[in-house]
C-alpha positions, 0 to 999 in steps of 0.5 A, spaced: 869 117 829 872 111 832 867 104 832 868 101 839 865 094 840 864 092 847 866 085 849 865 081 855 871 077 857 870 069 858 874 068 865 872 066 872 875 071 877 871 068 883 877 063 884 883 065 888 889 068 885 896 066 887 900 071 891 905 072 886 901 071 880 905 074 875 910 069 873 912 068 880 915 075 880 914 079 886 915 086 883 911 085 877 905 082 881 905 088 885 906 093 880 900 090 876 896 090 882 897 097 884 895 099 877 888 094 878 887 098 884 886 105 881 882 102 875 875 102 878 875 109 881 879 112 875 874 108 870 868 111 873 871 118 872 873 117 865 866 115 864 863 121 867 867 125 864 866 123 857 858 123 858 858 130 861 862 132 855 857 129 850 852 132 854 855 139 853 856 138 845 851 142 841 845 138 840 846 137 832 852 134 834 850 129 840 847 124 835 853 123 831 857 122 837 853 117 841 855 110 838 862 112 840 860 115 847 856 108 848 862 104 846 867 108 850 862 107 856 861 100 855 868 098 854 870 102 861 864 099 865 867 092 863 874 094 865 871 097 872 867 091 873 872 086 872 878 089 875 873 090 881 873 082 881 880 082 881 882 087 886 877 083 891 882 077 890 888 080 891 885 083 897 885 076 900 893 077 900 893 082 905 894 088 900 890 095 902 888 099 896 891 106 899 890 109 892 883 109 891 881 114 897 886 119 895 884 119 888 877 120 890 878 126 894 882 129 888 877 128 883 872 131 887 876 137 886 873 138 879 866 136 880 862 141 877 867 145 873 868 146 866 867 139 863 873 140 859 877 139 865 875 132 866 876 131 859 883 133 859 884 129 865 881 123 862 885 124 855 892 125 859 890 118 863 888 115 856 895 117 853 898 113 859 894 107 859 895 107 851 902 107 852 903 102 857 898 097 853 902 098 847 908 096 851 904 090 854 902 088 847 909 088 845 911 084 851 906 079 852 912 074 854 912 077 861 905 073 863 907 067 860 908 064 867 901 066 869 895 063 869 891 063 862 885 067 865 890 073 868 894 073 862 887 074 858 885 079 863 891 084 862 892 083 854 884 084 853 884 090 857 891 093 853 888 091 847 881 095 848 885 101 851 889 102 845 882 101 841 879 107 845 885 112 846 882 117 841 875 118 844 876 123 850 881 127 846 877 128 840 871 130 845 876 135 848 877 138 841 870 138 839 868 142 845 874 147 843 879 145 848 886 148 847 893 146 847 895 150 854 890 146 858 891 139 855 899 140 856 898 143 863 893 137 865 898 132 862 904 135 867 899 134 873 897 127 871 904 125 869 906 127 876 900 124 880 900 117 876 907 115 876 908 117 884 901 114 886 903 108 882 910 107 885 907 109 892 902 103 891 907 098 888 911 099 894 906 099 899 904 092 896 911 090 896 911 092 903 905 088 905 908 082 901 914 082 905 918 083 899 920 090 898 927 089 900 929 083 896 935 084 891 930 080 886 925 085 887 929 091 885 932 088 880 926 086 876 923 093 877 929 096 874 929 091 868 922 092 867 921 100 868 928 103 866 932 097 863 934 097 855 927 095 853 923 098 860 916 101 860 918 108 862 924 108 858 921 106 851 915 110 853 919 117 854 919 119 847 911 117 845 909 121 852 913 127 850 909 127 843 903 129 847 906 136 848 906 138 841 901 142 838 899 138 833 899 131 836 893 126 836 893 119 839 892 116 832 899 118 830 901 113 835 898 107 832 900 099 831 896 093 829 898 089 836 891 091 839 887 089 833 891 083 832 890 080 839 883 081 839 882 078 832 887 072 834 883 071 841 876 072 839 874 065 843 876 069 849 870 074 849 863 075 846 861 081 843 856 085 847 849 086 843 852 083 837 
């Protein structure tokens, strides 16, 4: 079992967000905006999947799982709420969320199916977000030129994603989920997640008028495929997911807990 704390981030997202809020970088801003656009619908699906999985457990196991499920749901619900506020601000720049309606249609296809399908999809997405979160926590300097509240938003979210990455995976295993389903869904999620993220990023850049600037493409290459780029450095830990004996806890670092410990003034503990 993983002990999870629900936190409320102490930032104000009622105030406008700058057009190129991420250190003045058009590509990074569009990329992070695209990710944020996916969070409300995605995190609601993760919440629903974990709740359904919890209900499918034998009655004598549900109480043991209850604290972790409540912590997972609380963290994801908080992420969903705060990114909804963030998304409302970036929409004022003329951006259109084309990802969310596509995602809603796809996710409806697993409604009413074996709850392990939803958990396998959730576990795959949580692996992705944990990899991205670890990379973000290792490269906080990308946000150094951003407003402190926005830097706090992305690093807090990253820290909590790394913290609760085991929950859906463990619940899937507890319900007898097999390796074949798990890796099948990871292949599908990999294709869908990357293509949707890049598609929405390009859409954001087109609306912003910066898609065809050399600086945009240079930044995209550097931060995704460069020597220390996100996709390049995440390839090996992503591949590890396909091993039969894989568990998310095998890819552990202290960055998440370190950030939460060093930045405790930025949040309050819910229910503490």
